[in-house]
PAVEXPA-191800 format. One record per residue (C-alpha): residue in three letters; x, y, z. Coordinates in steps of 0.2 Angstrom, whole numbers, padded with zeros to 4 digits, always signed. Layout:
# residues N
AlaXYZ
...
***
This chain:
# residues 311
Met+0000+0000+0000
Lys+0005+0018-0002
Leu+0003+0031+0012
Ala+0005+0050+0013
Thr+0002+0064+0026
Tyr-0008+0079+0021
Lys-0005+0096+0029
Asp-0019+0101+0040
Gly-0011+0114+0051
Ser-0006+0102+0065
Arg+0012+0096+0068
Asp+0008+0078+0062
Gly-0004+0081+0048
Gln-0018+0069+0042
Leu-0015+0051+0036
Val-0021+0047+0019
Val-0021+0031+0008
Val-0015+0034-0010
Ser-0019+0024-0025
Arg-0006+0013-0034
Asp-0005+0025-0048
Leu-0004+0041-0037
Thr-0019+0049-0044
Arg-0033+0046-0030
Ala-0032+0046-0011
His-0044+0044+0004
Phe-0042+0049+0022
Ala-0038+0035+0034
Thr-0047+0044+0048
Gly-0058+0029+0052
Ile-0043+0019+0055
Ala-0029+0031+0061
Thr-0026+0049+0059
Arg-0007+0049+0058
Leu+0007+0037+0052
Gln+0015+0035+0069
Gln-0001+0027+0076
Val+0000+0014+0062
Leu+0019+0011+0065
Asp+0015+0009+0084
Asp+0001-0004+0081
Trp+0006-0011+0064
Asn-0001-0028+0065
Tyr-0018-0022+0069
Met-0019-0006+0058
Ala-0009-0011+0043
Pro-0022-0024+0037
Gln-0036-0012+0039
Leu-0027+0001+0028
Gln-0023-0012+0016
Gln-0041-0016+0014
Leu-0045+0002+0011
Tyr-0030+0003-0001
Glu-0037-0011-0012
Ala-0054-0004-0012
Leu-0047+0013-0017
Asn-0038+0005-0032
Arg-0054-0004-0037
Gly-0064+0013-0037
Gln-0075+0007-0023
Val-0073+0020-0010
Arg-0086+0034-0009
His-0076+0049-0003
Ala-0060+0047-0014
Phe-0052+0063-0020
Asp-0038+0068-0032
Phe-0021+0066-0024
Asp-0010+0082-0024
Pro+0008+0080-0019
Arg+0008+0099-0016
Leu-0002+0097-0001
Cys+0009+0083+0007
Ala+0020+0085+0022
Ala+0033+0072+0025
Pro+0024+0055+0027
Leu+0031+0055+0044
Pro+0033+0073+0049
Arg+0042+0070+0065
Ala+0053+0055+0068
Phe+0059+0049+0084
Gln+0076+0044+0076
Leu+0083+0049+0060
Ala+0100+0042+0053
Trp+0109+0044+0037
Ala+0121+0030+0031
Thr+0135+0037+0020
Arg+0153+0033+0017
Pro+0166+0039+0029
Ser+0177+0053+0023
Pro+0191+0050+0018
Val+0187+0033+0012
Arg+0201+0020+0018
Pro+0206+0007+0005
Glu+0198-0009+0008
Ala+0208-0024+0014
Glu+0200-0036+0003
Pro+0191-0034-0014
Asp+0175-0042-0008
Ala+0175-0033+0009
Pro+0159-0023+0013
Ala+0159-0005+0009
Pro+0163+0006+0024
Leu+0148+0013+0032
Arg+0146+0029+0043
Leu+0130+0033+0051
Glu+0125+0051+0055
Leu+0111+0056+0066
Cys+0101+0070+0059
Ala+0087+0082+0064
Gly+0070+0073+0063
Asp+0059+0085+0073
Ala+0052+0094+0058
Leu+0055+0085+0042
Leu+0052+0094+0025
Gly+0038+0089+0013
Pro+0041+0084-0005
Arg+0036+0102-0011
Asp+0042+0112+0004
Val+0053+0127+0000
Ala+0071+0124+0008
Glu+0075+0140+0017
Phe+0092+0145+0023
Ala+0098+0160+0032
Ser+0115+0163+0023
Asp+0123+0159+0006
Gly+0140+0157+0014
Trp+0136+0140+0020
Asp+0141+0130+0004
Leu+0124+0123+0002
Asp+0123+0105-0006
Ala+0111+0091-0006
Glu+0113+0072-0006
Ala+0100+0060-0013
Gly+0095+0043-0007
Ile+0081+0031-0001
Ala+0075+0029+0016
Val+0066+0016+0026
Val+0054+0018+0040
Thr+0055+0004+0053
Gly+0044-0005+0066
Asp+0053-0010+0082
Ile+0070-0018+0080
Ala+0078-0026+0095
Ala+0096-0022+0100
Gly+0109-0033+0092
Thr+0098-0039+0078
Pro+0108-0045+0063
Ala+0107-0038+0046
Leu+0095-0050+0038
Glu+0083-0051+0052
Ala+0083-0032+0053
Leu+0076-0031+0036
Glu+0060-0039+0043
Gly+0058-0023+0053
Val+0056-0012+0037
Arg+0038-0006+0036
Leu+0039+0007+0022
Leu+0051+0015+0009
Thr+0052+0033+0003
Leu+0063+0045-0006
Met+0075+0056+0005
Ser+0085+0071+0001
Arg+0097+0078+0014
Trp+0103+0096+0014
Arg+0121+0098+0018
Leu+0130+0114+0024
Arg+0147+0110+0019
Ala+0155+0125+0026
Leu+0149+0120+0043
Asp+0150+0101+0042
Ala+0168+0100+0047
Ser+0165+0110+0063
Asp+0148+0103+0069
Ala+0137+0091+0060
Gly+0123+0097+0072
Phe+0121+0111+0060
Ser+0113+0099+0047
Pro+0096+0105+0042
Pro+0081+0093+0042
Pro+0080+0082+0026
Ala+0065+0081+0014
Leu+0055+0065+0012
Gly+0045+0060-0003
Pro+0026+0062-0005
Val+0022+0044-0001
Ala+0029+0030+0009
Val+0026+0012+0002
Thr+0026-0005+0009
Pro+0040-0016+0001
Asp+0028-0027-0008
Glu+0022-0013-0019
Leu+0039-0013-0027
Gly+0038-0031-0032
Thr+0054-0039-0038
Ala+0062-0022-0038
Trp+0064-0024-0019
Glu+0076-0039-0016
Ala+0086-0043-0001
Gly+0086-0025+0006
Arg+0090-0017-0011
Leu+0080-0007-0024
Arg+0083-0012-0042
Ala+0076+0004-0050
Asp+0084+0020-0057
Leu+0087+0034-0045
Gln+0087+0051-0055
Leu+0092+0068-0049
Thr+0088+0084-0059
Trp+0095+0101-0055
Asn+0086+0116-0064
Gln+0078+0104-0076
Arg+0094+0097-0081
Arg+0097+0078-0077
Leu+0113+0077-0067
Ala+0113+0058-0065
Arg+0102+0042-0067
Cys+0109+0026-0060
Asn+0102+0009-0053
Ala+0099+0012-0034
Ala+0105-0006-0030
Glu+0122-0002-0037
Ala+0122+0016-0031
Leu+0118+0012-0013
Pro+0134+0002-0007
Trp+0124-0007+0007
His+0108-0016+0009
Phe+0096-0008+0022
Gly+0098-0023+0034
Gln+0116-0018+0036
Ala+0112+0000+0040
Leu+0098-0005+0052
Ala+0109-0018+0061
Arg+0123-0005+0063
Leu+0111+0007+0071
Ala+0103-0006+0082
His+0120-0013+0087
Thr+0119-0007+0105
Arg+0101-0002+0107
Met+0083-0005+0102
Leu+0076+0005+0087
Gln+0058+0011+0091
Ala+0044+0010+0078
Gly+0045+0026+0067
Ser+0064+0026+0066
Val+0069+0033+0049
Val+0086+0027+0041
Gly+0091+0034+0024
Cys+0105+0028+0013
Ala+0115+0040+0003
Ala+0118+0035-0015
Gln+0136+0035-0021
Ala+0141+0043-0037
Glu+0152+0034-0050
Val+0167+0045-0044
Ala+0176+0034-0031
Gly+0171+0038-0013
Ala+0160+0053-0018
Ser+0142+0055-0013
Phe+0127+0057-0025
Ser+0126+0075-0022
Val+0123+0090-0033
Gln+0140+0098-0030
Thr+0149+0082-0034
Leu+0139+0078-0049
Arg+0140+0096-0056
Ala+0159+0096-0053
His+0161+0081-0065
Glu+0150+0088-0079
Pro+0158+0091-0096
Ala+0162+0109-0097
Ser+0151+0119-0109
Gly+0150+0138-0113
Asp+0132+0140-0105
Ala+0134+0128-0090
Pro+0148+0131-0079
Thr+0154+0116-0069
Gly+0154+0115-0050
Gly+0148+0127-0038
Trp+0136+0127-0023
Leu+0117+0128-0023
Arg+0110+0146-0024
His+0094+0155-0022
Gly+0081+0150-0034
Asp+0089+0133-0039
Arg+0077+0118-0040
Leu+0080+0100-0037
Arg+0070+0085-0042
Leu+0073+0067-0036
Glu+0063+0052-0041
Leu+0065+0033-0042
Leu+0060+0026-0060
Asp+0055+0008-0062
Ala+0057-0003-0078
Arg+0042+0006-0086
Gly+0048+0023-0082
Gln+0035+0026-0069
Ala+0039+0034-0052
Pro+0031+0023-0039
Leu+0038+0034-0024
Gly+0032+0050-0032
Ala+0045+0064-0033
Ile+0054+0077-0022
Glu+0053+0094-0030
Gln+0061+0108-0020
Ala+0066+0126-0023
Val+0080+0134-0013
Ala+0077+0150-0004
Ile+0092+0159+0004
Ser+0089+0175+0014
Arg+0100+0190+0009
Gly+0097+0199+0025
***
């Protein structure tokens, strides 16, 4: 099934069920009002939402309406825990060719996650603004010490995730990291069919900057780890509570580099009208989506504009 959260003036929004083709929606009010409720009582509420989802896809619900991503908050507007898996910097040479890719987990601000169409606002253009792209999972409870393959059983939903980075401040204090943005819908793994296998997504992740495609690559290859590895790493010493969000940063073809706007622009072929490199600026627009074998975007898209205060 596919779930979203509509803005309603509250901190946690209103839970809606969205059709498979992302065209129709229905409020889940009779079952739950917000996603965290569902995650807390998944075994009881998820089957009810699944029934509503199936009826919505058949056109058998009376009060369905057109789904509008512009009205969406993040599917989970406030996360108890938010982590971002990325390569350590600098990347150390691996001892063996088949050794697992090094994984670094960074805790991020999860108290006010951005929606898929929210303007990303920043107070200074001297912070070297960049954005990293990836996929995130939303979990149920995962016990401390759970191994990687078992941790995958705790994955409840998947969504897009775009993390804003202030590169000028990262070195001195990672706590300056702004809240990331999540995609318009969060979907259960079964919705992705064979594209979801062993904790990896075999579909194309595409990042566009100012209507120019910077990169498109298979997410299974761009994410160096499967999600079970990232979840097990986070749960190594403590239990993960239902509603934890763990994102994995895609890696660019440049060795050890993140799938970020600045990295991708820096390696673009030079041309007269498109200078390479440079940080994001006021008015820039980013679009992130996951494209399946038919060219459809089952997770919708994150489309954000950058706004930087000049005062």
